[in-house]
A tleap script that builds the chain and sets N, CA, C and O, in Angstrom:
source leaprc.protein.ff14SB
mol = sequence {
  NMET ARG ALA VAL ILE HIE TRP ALA ARG THR
  TRP TRP LEU THR VAL PRO GLU PRO ARG PRO
  PHE SER ILE GLY TRP GLY LEU ALA TYR LEU
  MET LEU GLY ALA SER GLY PHE SER VAL LEU
  THR THR ALA ALA CYS TYR THR THR GLY MET
  SER TYR ALA LEU ALA ALA ALA ILE ALA VAL
  GLY VAL LEU ASN VAL VAL GLY MET VAL VAL
  ALA MET ILE SER GLY TYR ARG ASP PHE TRP
  TRP GLY GLU ARG LEU GLY ILE ALA LEU MET
  LEU CYS ALA ALA ALA ILE TYR VAL VAL LEU
  LEU PRO GLY SER ASP SER VAL THR PRO TRP
  TYR ILE GLY PHE ALA LEU VAL VAL LEU GLY
  LEU ARG TRP LEU MET ILE ARG ARG PHE THR
  TYR ARG PRO ARG CGLY
}
set mol.1.N position { 317.466 71.454 -140.166 }
set mol.1.CA position { 316.274 72.228 -140.419 }
set mol.1.C position { 315.081 71.329 -140.737 }
set mol.1.O position { 313.949 71.594 -140.334 }
set mol.2.N position { 315.370 70.269 -141.466 }
set mol.2.CA position { 314.306 69.341 -141.824 }
set mol.2.C position { 313.704 68.678 -140.578 }
set mol.2.O position { 312.499 68.436 -140.521 }
set mol.3.N position { 314.545 68.388 -139.589 }
set mol.3.CA position { 314.055 67.770 -138.357 }
set mol.3.C position { 313.156 68.727 -137.584 }
set mol.3.O position { 312.161 68.302 -136.997 }
set mol.4.N position { 313.491 70.000 -137.577 }
set mol.4.CA position { 312.663 70.991 -136.882 }
set mol.4.C position { 311.302 71.115 -137.555 }
set mol.4.O position { 310.276 71.168 -136.877 }
set mol.5.N position { 311.288 71.160 -138.873 }
set mol.5.CA position { 310.027 71.244 -139.608 }
set mol.5.C position { 309.187 69.992 -139.363 }
set mol.5.O position { 307.973 70.083 -139.186 }
set mol.6.N position { 309.828 68.830 -139.352 }
set mol.6.CA position { 309.109 67.584 -139.082 }
set mol.6.C position { 308.521 67.591 -137.671 }
set mol.6.O position { 307.371 67.203 -137.467 }
set mol.7.N position { 309.326 68.038 -136.694 }
set mol.7.CA position { 308.830 68.095 -135.318 }
set mol.7.C position { 307.656 69.062 -135.211 }
set mol.7.O position { 306.656 68.741 -134.568 }
set mol.8.N position { 307.757 70.253 -135.836 }
set mol.8.CA position { 306.682 71.241 -135.770 }
set mol.8.C position { 305.407 70.694 -136.405 }
set mol.8.O position { 304.315 70.902 -135.877 }
set mol.9.N position { 305.535 70.007 -137.517 }
set mol.9.CA position { 304.356 69.443 -138.181 }
set mol.9.C position { 303.737 68.334 -137.330 }
set mol.9.O position { 302.514 68.250 -137.213 }
set mol.10.N position { 304.560 67.501 -136.750 }
set mol.10.CA position { 304.053 66.429 -135.898 }
set mol.10.C position { 303.340 67.002 -134.678 }
set mol.10.O position { 302.273 66.524 -134.291 }
set mol.11.N position { 303.939 68.032 -134.073 }
set mol.11.CA position { 303.305 68.667 -132.916 }
set mol.11.C position { 301.982 69.295 -133.313 }
set mol.11.O position { 300.991 69.142 -132.599 }
set mol.12.N position { 301.945 69.996 -134.434 }
set mol.12.CA position { 300.727 70.662 -134.889 }
set mol.12.C position { 299.600 69.654 -135.098 }
set mol.12.O position { 298.443 69.950 -134.801 }
set mol.13.N position { 299.924 68.485 -135.600 }
set mol.13.CA position { 298.896 67.475 -135.841 }
set mol.13.C position { 298.387 66.834 -134.557 }
set mol.13.O position { 297.311 66.236 -134.560 }
set mol.14.N position { 299.135 66.944 -133.455 }
set mol.14.CA position { 298.671 66.392 -132.186 }
set mol.14.C position { 297.816 67.372 -131.392 }
set mol.14.O position { 297.191 66.973 -130.409 }
set mol.15.N position { 297.769 68.642 -131.790 }
set mol.15.CA position { 296.948 69.634 -131.092 }
set mol.15.C position { 295.483 69.335 -131.371 }
set mol.15.O position { 295.110 69.110 -132.523 }
set mol.16.N position { 294.632 69.329 -130.324 }
set mol.16.CA position { 293.211 69.018 -130.533 }
set mol.16.C position { 292.531 70.022 -131.466 }
set mol.16.O position { 292.907 71.193 -131.528 }
set mol.17.N position { 291.528 69.534 -132.185 }
set mol.17.CA position { 290.732 70.381 -133.085 }
set mol.17.C position { 289.767 71.235 -132.280 }
set mol.17.O position { 289.340 70.816 -131.204 }
set mol.18.N position { 289.418 72.392 -132.753 }
set mol.18.CA position { 290.023 73.199 -133.799 }
set mol.18.C position { 291.341 73.784 -133.305 }
set mol.18.O position { 291.400 74.402 -132.242 }
set mol.19.N position { 292.372 73.586 -134.074 }
set mol.19.CA position { 293.728 73.930 -133.644 }
set mol.19.C position { 293.935 75.406 -133.311 }
set mol.19.O position { 294.563 75.703 -132.295 }
set mol.20.N position { 293.442 76.336 -134.111 }
set mol.20.CA position { 293.658 77.754 -133.748 }
set mol.20.C position { 293.042 78.122 -132.399 }
set mol.20.O position { 293.616 78.909 -131.646 }
set mol.21.N position { 291.870 77.550 -132.095 }
set mol.21.CA position { 291.260 77.819 -130.797 }
set mol.21.C position { 292.076 77.201 -129.673 }
set mol.21.O position { 292.261 77.826 -128.629 }
set mol.22.N position { 292.562 75.993 -129.870 }
set mol.22.CA position { 293.377 75.333 -128.840 }
set mol.22.C position { 294.639 76.129 -128.557 }
set mol.22.O position { 295.031 76.286 -127.400 }
set mol.23.N position { 295.274 76.630 -129.602 }
set mol.23.CA position { 296.480 77.449 -129.411 }
set mol.23.C position { 296.122 78.745 -128.697 }
set mol.23.O position { 296.860 79.197 -127.821 }
set mol.24.N position { 294.995 79.346 -129.066 }
set mol.24.CA position { 294.559 80.584 -128.412 }
set mol.24.C position { 294.286 80.398 -126.932 }
set mol.24.O position { 294.676 81.228 -126.111 }
set mol.25.N position { 293.611 79.300 -126.591 }
set mol.25.CA position { 293.352 79.039 -125.171 }
set mol.25.C position { 294.658 78.769 -124.434 }
set mol.25.O position { 294.833 79.207 -123.297 }
set mol.26.N position { 295.566 78.055 -125.072 }
set mol.26.CA position { 296.867 77.816 -124.445 }
set mol.26.C position { 297.613 79.110 -124.178 }
set mol.26.O position { 298.234 79.260 -123.126 }
set mol.27.N position { 297.561 80.050 -125.118 }
set mol.27.CA position { 298.210 81.348 -124.902 }
set mol.27.C position { 297.528 82.139 -123.787 }
set mol.27.O position { 298.200 82.816 -123.009 }
set mol.28.N position { 296.208 82.060 -123.704 }
set mol.28.CA position { 295.497 82.738 -122.615 }
set mol.28.C position { 295.892 82.145 -121.266 }
set mol.28.O position { 296.114 82.878 -120.303 }
set mol.29.N position { 295.980 80.812 -121.197 }
set mol.29.CA position { 296.415 80.174 -119.949 }
set mol.29.C position { 297.847 80.581 -119.613 }
set mol.29.O position { 298.181 80.797 -118.447 }
set mol.30.N position { 298.680 80.683 -120.626 }
set mol.30.CA position { 300.069 81.097 -120.411 }
set mol.30.C position { 300.143 82.515 -119.855 }
set mol.30.O position { 300.956 82.790 -118.973 }
set mol.31.N position { 299.308 83.413 -120.357 }
set mol.31.CA position { 299.291 84.785 -119.849 }
set mol.31.C position { 298.836 84.830 -118.393 }
set mol.31.O position { 299.404 85.570 -117.590 }
set mol.32.N position { 297.819 84.047 -118.049 }
set mol.32.CA position { 297.357 84.021 -116.663 }
set mol.32.C position { 298.392 83.362 -115.753 }
set mol.32.O position { 298.563 83.775 -114.606 }
set mol.33.N position { 299.079 82.343 -116.259 }
set mol.33.CA position { 300.162 81.740 -115.478 }
set mol.33.C position { 301.311 82.699 -115.278 }
set mol.33.O position { 301.937 82.709 -114.218 }
set mol.34.N position { 301.598 83.509 -116.288 }
set mol.34.CA position { 302.652 84.522 -116.152 }
set mol.34.C position { 302.275 85.552 -115.100 }
set mol.34.O position { 303.144 86.058 -114.389 }
set mol.35.N position { 300.986 85.868 -114.992 }
set mol.35.CA position { 300.574 86.782 -113.925 }
set mol.35.C position { 300.782 86.135 -112.559 }
set mol.35.O position { 301.081 86.823 -111.583 }
set mol.36.N position { 300.626 84.821 -112.490 }
set mol.36.CA position { 300.914 84.119 -111.237 }
set mol.36.C position { 302.384 84.198 -110.879 }
set mol.36.O position { 302.732 84.420 -109.719 }
set mol.37.N position { 303.264 84.017 -111.881 }
set mol.37.CA position { 304.697 84.182 -111.628 }
set mol.37.C position { 305.010 85.608 -111.201 }
set mol.37.O position { 305.856 85.828 -110.335 }
set mol.38.N position { 304.336 86.571 -111.801 }
set mol.38.CA position { 304.549 87.973 -111.445 }
set mol.38.C position { 304.159 88.245 -110.000 }
set mol.38.O position { 304.878 88.936 -109.277 }
set mol.39.N position { 303.021 87.701 -109.579 }
set mol.39.CA position { 302.592 87.889 -108.191 }
set mol.39.C position { 303.563 87.206 -107.238 }
set mol.39.O position { 303.854 87.735 -106.165 }
set mol.40.N position { 304.066 86.036 -107.619 }
set mol.40.CA position { 305.025 85.340 -106.756 }
set mol.40.C position { 306.329 86.114 -106.614 }
set mol.40.O position { 306.915 86.145 -105.532 }
set mol.41.N position { 306.786 86.733 -107.686 }
set mol.41.CA position { 308.066 87.448 -107.608 }
set mol.41.C position { 307.938 88.797 -106.935 }
set mol.41.O position { 308.930 89.330 -106.437 }
set mol.42.N position { 306.733 89.367 -106.908 }
set mol.42.CA position { 306.549 90.670 -106.258 }
set mol.42.C position { 305.645 90.562 -105.042 }
set mol.42.O position { 304.985 91.536 -104.681 }
set mol.43.N position { 305.599 89.411 -104.407 }
set mol.43.CA position { 304.687 89.195 -103.277 }
set mol.43.C position { 304.989 90.123 -102.113 }
set mol.43.O position { 304.074 90.490 -101.376 }
set mol.44.N position { 306.228 90.509 -101.928 }
set mol.44.CA position { 306.571 91.391 -100.807 }
set mol.44.C position { 305.957 92.775 -100.963 }
set mol.44.O position { 305.795 93.483 -99.970 }
set mol.45.N position { 305.617 93.173 -102.165 }
set mol.45.CA position { 305.010 94.485 -102.398 }
set mol.45.C position { 303.596 94.565 -101.844 }
set mol.45.O position { 303.093 95.664 -101.610 }
set mol.46.N position { 302.950 93.436 -101.630 }
set mol.46.CA position { 301.565 93.435 -101.179 }
set mol.46.C position { 301.436 93.442 -99.662 }
set mol.46.O position { 300.318 93.454 -99.147 }
set mol.47.N position { 302.515 93.435 -98.955 }
set mol.47.CA position { 302.458 93.259 -97.503 }
set mol.47.C position { 302.395 94.571 -96.743 }
set mol.47.O position { 302.679 94.579 -95.545 }
set mol.48.N position { 302.045 95.654 -97.361 }
set mol.48.CA position { 302.017 96.949 -96.692 }
set mol.48.C position { 300.855 97.021 -95.712 }
set mol.48.O position { 299.720 97.295 -96.104 }
set mol.49.N position { 301.135 96.778 -94.460 }
set mol.49.CA position { 300.150 96.924 -93.406 }
set mol.49.C position { 299.158 95.795 -93.258 }
set mol.49.O position { 298.293 95.867 -92.386 }
set mol.50.N position { 299.241 94.764 -94.062 }
set mol.50.CA position { 298.293 93.654 -93.966 }
set mol.50.C position { 299.057 92.382 -93.646 }
set mol.50.O position { 299.943 91.972 -94.397 }
set mol.51.N position { 298.714 91.766 -92.538 }
set mol.51.CA position { 299.461 90.579 -92.121 }
set mol.51.C position { 299.172 89.369 -93.002 }
set mol.51.O position { 300.019 88.485 -93.127 }
set mol.52.N position { 298.014 89.316 -93.601 }
set mol.52.CA position { 297.638 88.168 -94.420 }
set mol.52.C position { 298.024 88.334 -95.886 }
set mol.52.O position { 297.873 87.398 -96.670 }
set mol.53.N position { 298.510 89.488 -96.260 }
set mol.53.CA position { 298.709 89.789 -97.678 }
set mol.53.C position { 299.792 88.930 -98.321 }
set mol.53.O position { 299.652 88.525 -99.475 }
set mol.54.N position { 300.859 88.651 -97.599 }
set mol.54.CA position { 301.926 87.837 -98.174 }
set mol.54.C position { 301.421 86.427 -98.474 }
set mol.54.O position { 301.672 85.886 -99.551 }
set mol.55.N position { 300.712 85.840 -97.517 }
set mol.55.CA position { 300.163 84.499 -97.739 }
set mol.55.C position { 299.136 84.507 -98.875 }
set mol.55.O position { 299.080 83.566 -99.667 }
set mol.56.N position { 298.331 85.557 -98.954 }
set mol.56.CA position { 297.343 85.645 -100.032 }
set mol.56.C position { 298.027 85.800 -101.381 }
set mol.56.O position { 297.606 85.190 -102.365 }
set mol.57.N position { 299.069 86.604 -101.435 }
set mol.57.CA position { 299.792 86.787 -102.701 }
set mol.57.C position { 300.445 85.485 -103.145 }
set mol.57.O position { 300.421 85.148 -104.329 }
set mol.58.N position { 301.024 84.759 -102.208 }
set mol.58.CA position { 301.632 83.473 -102.547 }
set mol.58.C position { 300.559 82.486 -103.020 }
set mol.58.O position { 300.776 81.736 -103.971 }
set mol.59.N position { 299.397 82.491 -102.349 }
set mol.59.CA position { 298.300 81.601 -102.766 }
set mol.59.C position { 297.820 81.944 -104.172 }
set mol.59.O position { 297.570 81.047 -104.977 }
set mol.60.N position { 297.691 83.231 -104.473 }
set mol.60.CA position { 297.268 83.649 -105.813 }
set mol.60.C position { 298.279 83.187 -106.852 }
set mol.60.O position { 297.907 82.646 -107.893 }
set mol.61.N position { 299.555 83.402 -106.566 }
set mol.61.CA position { 300.591 82.993 -107.513 }
set mol.61.C position { 300.616 81.497 -107.743 }
set mol.61.O position { 300.684 81.041 -108.884 }
set mol.62.N position { 300.562 80.735 -106.670 }
set mol.62.CA position { 300.618 79.272 -106.787 }
set mol.62.C position { 299.377 78.744 -107.508 }
set mol.62.O position { 299.487 77.877 -108.374 }
set mol.63.N position { 298.198 79.262 -107.154 }
set mol.63.CA position { 296.979 78.797 -107.820 }
set mol.63.C position { 297.001 79.115 -109.312 }
set mol.63.O position { 296.570 78.300 -110.128 }
set mol.64.N position { 297.501 80.294 -109.669 }
set mol.64.CA position { 297.586 80.641 -111.094 }
set mol.64.C position { 298.553 79.732 -111.832 }
set mol.64.O position { 298.248 79.255 -112.925 }
set mol.65.N position { 299.708 79.491 -111.248 }
set mol.65.CA position { 300.716 78.672 -111.928 }
set mol.65.C position { 300.253 77.225 -112.027 }
set mol.65.O position { 300.359 76.614 -113.090 }
set mol.66.N position { 299.747 76.676 -110.942 }
set mol.66.CA position { 299.270 75.288 -110.962 }
set mol.66.C position { 298.070 75.148 -111.901 }
set mol.66.O position { 297.980 74.184 -112.661 }
set mol.67.N position { 297.151 76.114 -111.845 }
set mol.67.CA position { 295.998 76.087 -112.747 }
set mol.67.C position { 296.416 76.149 -114.200 }
set mol.67.O position { 295.837 75.469 -115.047 }
set mol.68.N position { 297.430 76.971 -114.500 }
set mol.68.CA position { 297.923 77.067 -115.880 }
set mol.68.C position { 298.478 75.735 -116.346 }
set mol.68.O position { 298.156 75.273 -117.441 }
set mol.69.N position { 299.306 75.116 -115.525 }
set mol.69.CA position { 299.928 73.848 -115.912 }
set mol.69.C position { 298.864 72.767 -116.115 }
set mol.69.O position { 298.897 72.037 -117.106 }
set mol.70.N position { 297.931 72.670 -115.181 }
set mol.70.CA position { 296.877 71.656 -115.288 }
set mol.70.C position { 296.009 71.902 -116.520 }
set mol.70.O position { 295.712 70.965 -117.260 }
set mol.71.N position { 295.601 73.151 -116.748 }
set mol.71.CA position { 294.728 73.460 -117.889 }
set mol.71.C position { 295.446 73.239 -119.211 }
set mol.71.O position { 294.849 72.716 -120.153 }
set mol.72.N position { 296.714 73.627 -119.302 }
set mol.72.CA position { 297.423 73.470 -120.566 }
set mol.72.C position { 297.660 71.997 -120.903 }
set mol.72.O position { 297.456 71.572 -122.041 }
set mol.73.N position { 298.087 71.232 -119.919 }
set mol.73.CA position { 298.328 69.811 -120.178 }
set mol.73.C position { 297.021 69.086 -120.468 }
set mol.73.O position { 296.953 68.266 -121.383 }
set mol.74.N position { 295.989 69.383 -119.697 }
set mol.74.CA position { 294.698 68.723 -119.911 }
set mol.74.C position { 294.070 69.126 -121.234 }
set mol.74.O position { 293.479 68.292 -121.921 }
set mol.75.N position { 294.192 70.398 -121.598 }
set mol.75.CA position { 293.657 70.836 -122.885 }
set mol.75.C position { 294.387 70.195 -124.043 }
set mol.75.O position { 293.773 69.833 -125.046 }
set mol.76.N position { 295.694 70.053 -123.912 }
set mol.76.CA position { 296.485 69.418 -124.971 }
set mol.76.C position { 296.132 67.944 -125.103 }
set mol.76.O position { 296.072 67.407 -126.209 }
set mol.77.N position { 295.901 67.296 -123.968 }
set mol.77.CA position { 295.567 65.869 -123.977 }
set mol.77.C position { 294.075 65.615 -124.158 }
set mol.77.O position { 293.642 64.465 -124.217 }
set mol.78.N position { 293.275 66.706 -124.249 }
set mol.78.CA position { 291.842 66.623 -124.474 }
set mol.78.C position { 291.098 65.993 -123.298 }
set mol.78.O position { 290.148 65.234 -123.492 }
set mol.79.N position { 291.533 66.311 -122.079 }
set mol.79.CA position { 290.824 65.901 -120.868 }
set mol.79.C position { 290.034 67.108 -120.384 }
set mol.79.O position { 290.591 67.987 -119.727 }
set mol.80.N position { 288.741 67.164 -120.702 }
set mol.80.CA position { 287.960 68.343 -120.374 }
set mol.80.C position { 287.829 68.555 -118.879 }
set mol.80.O position { 287.777 69.697 -118.421 }
set mol.81.N position { 287.775 67.477 -118.109 }
set mol.81.CA position { 287.623 67.625 -116.660 }
set mol.81.C position { 288.883 68.217 -116.034 }
set mol.81.O position { 288.792 68.983 -115.075 }
set mol.82.N position { 290.054 67.872 -116.562 }
set mol.82.CA position { 291.291 68.448 -116.049 }
set mol.82.C position { 291.423 69.915 -116.426 }
set mol.82.O position { 291.902 70.732 -115.640 }
set mol.83.N position { 290.989 70.236 -117.642 }
set mol.83.CA position { 291.032 71.639 -118.055 }
set mol.83.C position { 290.073 72.463 -117.203 }
set mol.83.O position { 290.377 73.599 -116.840 }
set mol.84.N position { 288.932 71.896 -116.891 }
set mol.84.CA position { 287.975 72.593 -116.024 }
set mol.84.C position { 288.537 72.780 -114.612 }
set mol.84.O position { 288.289 73.808 -113.983 }
set mol.85.N position { 289.278 71.812 -114.117 }
set mol.85.CA position { 289.924 71.946 -112.808 }
set mol.85.C position { 290.944 73.092 -112.831 }
set mol.85.O position { 290.995 73.902 -111.905 }
set mol.86.N position { 291.744 73.151 -113.883 }
set mol.86.CA position { 292.709 74.240 -114.009 }
set mol.86.C position { 292.040 75.597 -114.073 }
set mol.86.O position { 292.519 76.559 -113.472 }
set mol.87.N position { 290.928 75.681 -114.802 }
set mol.87.CA position { 290.179 76.934 -114.882 }
set mol.87.C position { 289.630 77.308 -113.514 }
set mol.87.O position { 289.683 78.475 -113.126 }
set mol.88.N position { 289.102 76.332 -112.778 }
set mol.88.CA position { 288.576 76.607 -111.439 }
set mol.88.C position { 289.677 77.115 -110.514 }
set mol.88.O position { 289.439 78.020 -109.714 }
set mol.89.N position { 290.880 76.548 -110.609 }
set mol.89.CA position { 291.993 77.026 -109.786 }
set mol.89.C position { 292.351 78.475 -110.112 }
set mol.89.O position { 292.602 79.277 -109.212 }
set mol.90.N position { 292.373 78.805 -111.408 }
set mol.90.CA position { 292.699 80.175 -111.796 }
set mol.90.C position { 291.586 81.149 -111.419 }
set mol.90.O position { 291.868 82.299 -111.084 }
set mol.91.N position { 290.325 80.711 -111.467 }
set mol.91.CA position { 289.231 81.567 -111.016 }
set mol.91.C position { 289.285 81.790 -109.512 }
set mol.91.O position { 288.971 82.879 -109.034 }
set mol.92.N position { 289.681 80.766 -108.767 }
set mol.92.CA position { 289.875 80.931 -107.315 }
set mol.92.C position { 290.985 81.940 -107.028 }
set mol.92.O position { 290.878 82.752 -106.110 }
set mol.93.N position { 292.050 81.879 -107.825 }
set mol.93.CA position { 293.135 82.845 -107.660 }
set mol.93.C position { 292.639 84.261 -107.923 }
set mol.93.O position { 292.999 85.188 -107.196 }
set mol.94.N position { 291.821 84.438 -108.951 }
set mol.94.CA position { 291.278 85.768 -109.245 }
set mol.94.C position { 290.367 86.244 -108.118 }
set mol.94.O position { 290.384 87.423 -107.764 }
set mol.95.N position { 289.573 85.336 -107.551 }
set mol.95.CA position { 288.686 85.711 -106.444 }
set mol.95.C position { 289.488 86.119 -105.213 }
set mol.95.O position { 289.156 87.108 -104.560 }
set mol.96.N position { 290.526 85.377 -104.895 }
set mol.96.CA position { 291.388 85.737 -103.769 }
set mol.96.C position { 292.039 87.088 -104.019 }
set mol.96.O position { 292.158 87.912 -103.113 }
set mol.97.N position { 292.454 87.302 -105.252 }
set mol.97.CA position { 293.091 88.576 -105.610 }
set mol.97.C position { 292.138 89.742 -105.394 }
set mol.97.O position { 292.541 90.784 -104.876 }
set mol.98.N position { 290.875 89.576 -105.787 }
set mol.98.CA position { 289.888 90.646 -105.629 }
set mol.98.C position { 289.561 90.888 -104.165 }
set mol.98.O position { 289.482 92.036 -103.728 }
set mol.99.N position { 289.370 89.811 -103.402 }
set mol.99.CA position { 288.909 89.951 -102.024 }
set mol.99.C position { 290.037 90.364 -101.079 }
set mol.99.O position { 289.854 91.259 -100.254 }
set mol.100.N position { 291.186 89.729 -101.189 }
set mol.100.CA position { 292.238 89.950 -100.199 }
set mol.100.C position { 293.344 90.901 -100.637 }
set mol.100.O position { 294.065 91.431 -99.791 }
set mol.101.N position { 293.495 91.127 -101.932 }
set mol.101.CA position { 294.573 91.990 -102.405 }
set mol.101.C position { 294.031 93.108 -103.298 }
set mol.101.O position { 294.342 93.163 -104.488 }
set mol.102.N position { 293.235 93.981 -102.729 }
set mol.102.CA position { 292.697 95.063 -103.564 }
set mol.102.C position { 293.798 96.067 -103.893 }
set mol.102.O position { 294.022 97.019 -103.145 }
set mol.103.N position { 294.461 95.856 -104.981 }
set mol.103.CA position { 295.579 96.721 -105.354 }
set mol.103.C position { 295.115 98.050 -105.914 }
set mol.103.O position { 293.997 98.171 -106.414 }
set mol.104.N position { 295.959 99.020 -105.829 }
set mol.104.CA position { 295.631 100.344 -106.357 }
set mol.104.C position { 296.269 100.566 -107.721 }
set mol.104.O position { 296.101 101.627 -108.321 }
set mol.105.N position { 296.999 99.572 -108.212 }
set mol.105.CA position { 297.650 99.749 -109.508 }
set mol.105.C position { 296.645 99.586 -110.643 }
set mol.105.O position { 295.545 99.072 -110.438 }
set mol.106.N position { 297.021 100.016 -111.814 }
set mol.106.CA position { 296.110 99.974 -112.955 }
set mol.106.C position { 296.037 98.594 -113.600 }
set mol.106.O position { 295.209 98.372 -114.483 }
set mol.107.N position { 296.882 97.673 -113.177 }
set mol.107.CA position { 296.882 96.328 -113.760 }
set mol.107.C position { 295.755 95.472 -113.189 }
set mol.107.O position { 295.235 94.598 -113.883 }
set mol.108.N position { 295.379 95.704 -111.966 }
set mol.108.CA position { 294.399 94.861 -111.286 }
set mol.108.C position { 293.076 94.735 -112.045 }
set mol.108.O position { 292.627 93.609 -112.260 }
set mol.109.N position { 292.431 95.820 -112.458 }
set mol.109.CA position { 291.161 95.638 -113.178 }
set mol.109.C position { 291.315 94.887 -114.498 }
set mol.109.O position { 290.426 94.133 -114.891 }
set mol.110.N position { 292.429 95.089 -115.176 }
set mol.110.CA position { 292.657 94.392 -116.440 }
set mol.110.C position { 292.868 92.907 -116.209 }
set mol.110.O position { 292.358 92.081 -116.967 }
set mol.111.N position { 293.615 92.560 -115.169 }
set mol.111.CA position { 293.841 91.147 -114.844 }
set mol.111.C position { 292.521 90.471 -114.495 }
set mol.111.O position { 292.216 89.391 -115.002 }
set mol.112.N position { 291.748 91.105 -113.634 }
set mol.112.CA position { 290.481 90.510 -113.203 }
set mol.112.C position { 289.518 90.390 -114.385 }
set mol.112.O position { 288.870 89.358 -114.561 }
set mol.113.N position { 289.431 91.434 -115.182 }
set mol.113.CA position { 288.556 91.382 -116.353 }
set mol.113.C position { 288.961 90.298 -117.329 }
set mol.113.O position { 288.119 89.550 -117.826 }
set mol.114.N position { 290.264 90.215 -117.604 }
set mol.114.CA position { 290.767 89.192 -118.523 }
set mol.114.C position { 290.486 87.798 -117.980 }
set mol.114.O position { 290.016 86.921 -118.705 }
set mol.115.N position { 290.779 87.601 -116.698 }
set mol.115.CA position { 290.574 86.283 -116.094 }
set mol.115.C position { 289.100 85.896 -116.119 }
set mol.115.O position { 288.769 84.767 -116.479 }
set mol.116.N position { 288.214 86.805 -115.747 }
set mol.116.CA position { 286.798 86.466 -115.709 }
set mol.116.C position { 286.230 86.211 -117.098 }
set mol.116.O position { 285.467 85.264 -117.292 }
set mol.117.N position { 286.591 87.042 -118.058 }
set mol.117.CA position { 286.040 86.863 -119.404 }
set mol.117.C position { 286.591 85.597 -120.056 }
set mol.117.O position { 285.829 84.767 -120.554 }
set mol.118.N position { 287.904 85.453 -120.052 }
set mol.118.CA position { 288.508 84.311 -120.748 }
set mol.118.C position { 288.160 82.997 -120.065 }
set mol.118.O position { 287.735 82.048 -120.723 }
set mol.119.N position { 288.335 82.938 -118.761 }
set mol.119.CA position { 288.077 81.674 -118.070 }
set mol.119.C position { 286.591 81.356 -117.995 }
set mol.119.O position { 286.202 80.194 -118.110 }
set mol.120.N position { 285.755 82.376 -117.801 }
set mol.120.CA position { 284.315 82.142 -117.798 }
set mol.120.C position { 283.823 81.652 -119.144 }
set mol.120.O position { 283.009 80.732 -119.215 }
set mol.121.N position { 284.315 82.264 -120.217 }
set mol.121.CA position { 283.933 81.838 -121.565 }
set mol.121.C position { 284.390 80.412 -121.837 }
set mol.121.O position { 283.641 79.607 -122.390 }
set mol.122.N position { 285.626 80.102 -121.445 }
set mol.122.CA position { 286.134 78.743 -121.690 }
set mol.122.C position { 285.360 77.713 -120.877 }
set mol.122.O position { 285.085 76.617 -121.366 }
set mol.123.N position { 285.005 78.054 -119.640 }
set mol.123.CA position { 284.218 77.149 -118.797 }
set mol.123.C position { 282.896 76.827 -119.483 }
set mol.123.O position { 282.495 75.665 -119.548 }
set mol.124.N position { 282.217 77.855 -119.997 }
set mol.124.CA position { 280.950 77.633 -120.686 }
set mol.124.C position { 281.130 76.849 -121.976 }
set mol.124.O position { 280.294 76.013 -122.318 }
set mol.125.N position { 282.220 77.115 -122.695 }
set mol.125.CA position { 282.462 76.398 -123.945 }
set mol.125.C position { 282.735 74.923 -123.694 }
set mol.125.O position { 282.305 74.075 -124.475 }
set mol.126.N position { 283.443 74.607 -122.619 }
set mol.126.CA position { 283.702 73.200 -122.307 }
set mol.126.C position { 282.392 72.503 -121.947 }
set mol.126.O position { 282.188 71.338 -122.288 }
set mol.127.N position { 281.511 73.218 -121.261 }
set mol.127.CA position { 280.210 72.629 -120.924 }
set mol.127.C position { 279.352 72.402 -122.158 }
set mol.127.O position { 278.667 71.385 -122.266 }
set mol.128.N position { 279.389 73.352 -123.088 }
set mol.128.CA position { 278.477 73.314 -124.236 }
set mol.128.C position { 279.019 72.473 -125.393 }
set mol.128.O position { 278.277 71.691 -125.989 }
set mol.129.N position { 280.293 72.626 -125.712 }
set mol.129.CA position { 280.889 71.955 -126.860 }
set mol.129.C position { 282.030 71.055 -126.410 }
set mol.129.O position { 282.818 71.435 -125.543 }
set mol.130.N position { 282.121 69.893 -126.981 }
set mol.130.CA position { 283.240 69.018 -126.667 }
set mol.130.C position { 284.408 69.247 -127.608 }
set mol.130.O position { 285.541 68.900 -127.276 }
set mol.131.N position { 284.155 69.826 -128.776 }
set mol.131.CA position { 285.170 70.061 -129.784 }
set mol.131.C position { 285.853 68.785 -130.244 }
set mol.131.O position { 287.016 68.800 -130.644 }
set mol.132.N position { 285.142 67.712 -130.185 }
set mol.132.CA position { 285.683 66.485 -130.754 }
set mol.132.C position { 285.409 66.501 -132.259 }
set mol.132.O position { 284.336 66.932 -132.681 }
set mol.133.N position { 286.354 66.042 -133.065 }
set mol.133.CA position { 286.104 66.029 -134.513 }
set mol.133.C position { 284.895 65.180 -134.829 }
set mol.133.O position { 284.745 64.071 -134.315 }
set mol.134.N position { 284.041 65.706 -135.672 }
set mol.134.CA position { 282.815 64.998 -136.048 }
set mol.134.C position { 282.925 64.514 -137.481 }
set mol.134.O position { 283.474 65.199 -138.343 }
set mol.135.N position { 282.396 63.326 -137.722 }
set mol.135.CA position { 282.358 62.855 -139.092 }
set mol.135.C position { 283.264 61.722 -139.403 }
set mol.135.O position { 283.300 61.254 -140.542 }
savepdb mol mol.pdb
quit
């Protein structure tokens, strides 16, 4: 038990400042990456009458998953340019989803809204604030 507590404390101290915000952004990236896994596992559902839909669904899933991995690792390592690349990949996935996969389910507007608000806000925050400890 002592080793687990030591590991958790060591990990917590390596998270970039401000830590609660970093954890929150990581969870948001994780949720968007999970939506990418969801699209990948249900890609066959999008192919009703559209020849390009399967490829678009796979592209959305891959872009979300790759963007999540890049953004999470870059955010943890404090590489703002890598985190911005991951955000751009996830925004591209959302754009493809809106343009090529106009779903009729009730999840689509929530996914798009969440992606645009969270990723747009984070993009602006990375531009405006570096979040490097001062002092």
